[in-house]
Every structure is written in C-alpha cells, then in structure tokens.
VOBA-1610 file (N, C-alpha, C; in pm, whole numbers, padded with zeros to 5 digits, always signed):
BEGIN
Met+03324-00985+18254Met+03240-01070+18273Met+03130-00938+18158Asn+03038-01142+18141Asn+02891-01029+18067Asn+02770-01065+18160His+02665-00942+18158His+02511-00977+18191His+02449-01101+18209Ser+02486-01138+18128Ser+02412-01319+18132Ser+02513-01409+18212Leu+02581-01428+18284Leu+02700-01507+18340Leu+02720-01462+18466Thr+02685-01316+18472Thr+02653-01268+18611Thr+02525-01258+18715Leu+02493-01306+18611Leu+02333-01337+18637Leu+02297-01482+18692Val+02419-01556+18633Val+02437-01676+18633Val+02452-01721+18784Phe+02571-01602+18813Phe+02683-01648+18952Phe+02626-01535+19082Leu+02500-01484+19062Leu+02394-01456+19120Leu+02277-01572+19154Val+02267-01629+19061Val+02163-01714+19088Val+02160-01826+19211Ala+02321-01883+19146Ala+02418-01998+19210Ala+02508-01934+19318Ala+02468-01826+19376Ala+02513-01784+19535Ala+02385-01792+19603Gly+02292-01719+19575Gly+02130-01751+19599Gly+02084-01878+19668Ile+02114-01883+19568Ile+02064-02089+19522Ile+02200-02158+19663Gly+02361-02162+19672Gly+02441-02187+19754Gly+02342-02176+19943Leu+02353-02015+19951Leu+02347-01913+20026Leu+02224-02048+20105Val+02102-02041+20080Val+02019-02137+20079Val+02096-02292+20173Val+02173-02346+20103Val+02183-02518+20088Val+02307-02517+20186Gln+02371-02368+20192Gln+02456-02311+20332Gln+02363-02370+20437Asn+02346-02250+20466Asn+02234-02244+20561Asn+02186-02359+20667Thr+02107-02359+20554Thr+02005-02540+20581Thr+02098-02636+20645Leu+02239-02667+20610Leu+02340-02776+20703Leu+02393-02686+20741Met+02440-02533+20767Met+02451-02498+20880Met+02344-02515+21027Val+02235-02562+20999Val+02158-02550+21023Val+02128-02685+21162Arg+02144-02777+21029Arg+02211-02953+21040Arg+02276-02933+21149Ile+02459-02886+21135Ile+02506-02887+21226Ile+02508-02864+21333Thr+02446-02704+21327Thr+02400-02708+21515Thr+02258-02711+21595Gln+02242-02839+21538Gln+02141-02947+21563Gln+02243-03030+21573Thr+02253-03053+21574Thr+02369-03157+21615Thr+02537-03169+21738Ser+02560-03046+21783Ser+02585-03006+21905Ser+02536-02906+21980Ser+02564-02843+22026Ser+02597-02750+22169Ser+02553-02660+22163Thr+02600-02559+21964Thr+02648-02428+21990Thr+02630-02473+21921Ile+02581-02328+21822Ile+02585-02263+21701Ile+02651-02190+21650Leu+02767-02174+21736Leu+02943-02172+21760Leu+03033-02278+21671Ile+03020-02433+21656Ile+03012-02480+21628Ile+03018-02511+21467Ala+02923-02457+21409Ala+02923-02454+21296Ala+02992-02338+21188Met+02975-02182+21284Met+02960-02039+21281Met+03161-02104+21230Leu+03222-02201+21307Leu+03363-02210+21294Leu+03397-02295+21254Leu+03312-02459+21176Leu+03332-02530+21062Leu+03329-02425+20937Asn+03226-02305+20925Asn+03238-02206+20798Asn+03349-02228+20783Ser+03389-02056+20868Ser+03490-01979+20929Ser+03659-02054+20900Leu+03731-02202+20908Leu+03756-02307+20898Leu+03801-02322+20751Val+03725-02341+20742Val+03730-02428+20522Val+03721-02299+20490Gly+03635-02216+20469Gly+03676-02042+20478Gly+03858-02027+20396Ile+03915-01967+20569Ile+04051-02017+20586Ile+04150-02082+20533Val+04157-02279+20542Val+04199-02333+20521Val+04199-02292+20350Leu+04090-02226+20245Leu+04055-02262+20102Leu+04075-02101+20071Phe+04142-02013+20144Phe+04174-01933+20079Phe+04311-01847+20080Val+04409-01968+20238Val+04531-01925+20239Val+04585-02025+20134Ser+04520-02129+20085Ser+04561-02194+20011Ser+04568-02148+19835Ile+04471-02062+19817Ile+04520-02002+19665Ile+04592-01871+19689Leu+04536-01808+19845Leu+04693-01718+19827Leu+04829-01744+19780Leu+04906-01872+19859Leu+04952-01983+19844Leu+05062-02001+19703Ile+04918-02037+19653Ile+04961-02088+19464Ile+05002-01970+19450Lys+04880-01890+19422Lys+04914-01793+19313Lys+05061-01634+19347Asn+05057-01713+19498Asn+05113-01506+19518Asn+05303-01589+19581Gly+05255-01685+19672Gly+05360-01789+19696Gly+05348-01704+19847Val+05478-01679+19947Val+05491-01630+20089Val+05497-01463+20021Ala+05527-01390+19941Ala+05530-01260+19933Ala+05309-01173+19956Gly+05274-01290+19934Gly+05107-01318+19950Gly+05106-01241+20068Phe+05236-01289+20192Phe+05134-01318+20388Phe+05203-01215+20374Ser+05326-01145+20308Ser+05370-01031+20357Ser+05238-00923+20336Glu+05176-00929+20206Glu+05065-00773+20169Glu+04948-00809+20272Leu+04976-00919+20344Leu+04872-00927+20381Leu+04808-00913+20471Val+04999-00898+20568Val+04979-00850+20721Val+04998-00673+20692His+05036-00648+20534His+05024-00497+20525His+04926-00388+20457Thr+04818-00490+20431Thr+04719-00456+20387Thr+04646-00499+20526Val+04648-00475+20663Val+04535-00518+20780Val+04528-00368+20897Arg+04402-00292+20830Arg+04445-00246+20925Arg+04258-00234+20995Trp+04273-00135+21170Trp+04102-00155+21199Trp+03966-00182+21107Trp+03968-00105+21026Trp+03889-00064+20920Trp+03847-00210+20849Thr+03978-00255+20826Thr+03930-00351+20736Thr+03934-00503+20798Leu+03835-00545+20881Leu+03846-00597+21004Leu+03696-00611+20985Ile+03586-00452+21005Ile+03453-00491+20980Ile+03396-00604+20891Pro+03422-00598+20741Pro+03392-00685+20718Pro+03396-00812+20710Gly+03461-00875+20837Gly+03462-01055+20825Gly+03419-01011+20985Leu+03404-00939+21002Leu+03305-00874+21135Leu+03123-00850+21114Leu+03078-00871+20982Leu+02942-00852+20972Leu+02951-00915+20852Gly+02977-01011+20729Gly+03039-01112+20715Gly+02983-01264+20831Ser+03048-01244+20996Ser+03045-01325+21057Ser+02878-01300+21115Phe+02839-01207+21148Phe+02713-01216+21170Phe+02610-01220+21062Phe+02613-01181+20989Phe+02550-01222+20905Phe+02465-01354+20860Val+02627-01479+20906Val+02608-01609+20918Val+02512-01624+20988Phe+02553-01576+21089Phe+02500-01563+21296Phe+02304-01591+21245Ala+02282-01449+21195Ala+02160-01421+21164Ala+02081-01510+21074Ser+02081-01572+20978Ser+02045-01656+20880Ser+02044-01788+20984Ile+02171-01868+21046Ile+02159-01943+21098Ile+02059-01988+21162Ser+01992-01869+21291Ser+01949-01764+21341Ser+01854-01853+21343Gly+01803-01759+21189Gly+01738-01749+21148Gly+01613-01897+21087Tyr+01712-01954+20969Tyr+01733-02053+20950Tyr+01651-02179+21068Gln+01667-02149+21146Gln+01621-02231+21288Gln+01492-02271+21356Tyr+01500-02096+21354Tyr+01407-02022+21497Tyr+01309-01935+21407Val+01271-01936+21251Val+01148-01914+21200Val+01137-02034+21078Gly+01285-02005+21054Gly+01192-02109+20922Gly+01254-02084+20757
//
C-alpha cells in the first residue's frame, strides 16, 4: 500500500472513530447502561469477522483460531474494549 492510500485510510479511520463514538453515546443515552452500546459494537464486529473468516477459510479458519488463542492474545481485546468505554464516557461527559 502506498503512502497516500495509507494516509487516506488513517484519515477515514479517524473520521469513523468520531462518528462511532457519537452514535454510541446516542445509544447509551437511550439505554440504561453503556454496556448496551459496547455489546452492540462488539456483536457487529464478531458477526462481521466470523463471516469473513468462514467465507475466506471455511471451518479450517475456526480450527486455526482455537489453536492460536493464548492468555495474552486476549489482552488487545481487553484494551480495545477499555478504549471504547473511555471514548464513549469521554464523549458523553466531557464532549
């Protein structure tokens, strides 16, 4: 990937993050807990990536997934969830 395309992707990701956080704050405001917004966010990602893995690698992809899991491979997901939580809270309470 060339530098210009990479820059375009980074800018689009930044814009997407702002839109995502704004929409997730809206979901949080219409539900009883921030966990609803976070769970919806995670479920969409899980369904999307499971579908892509199944289409691309079939059942063998799931076998590879199971064999790849180690305790430390779960840390990025925890950090990502913390980031989403902090972002939603920040947008909701700080602006």
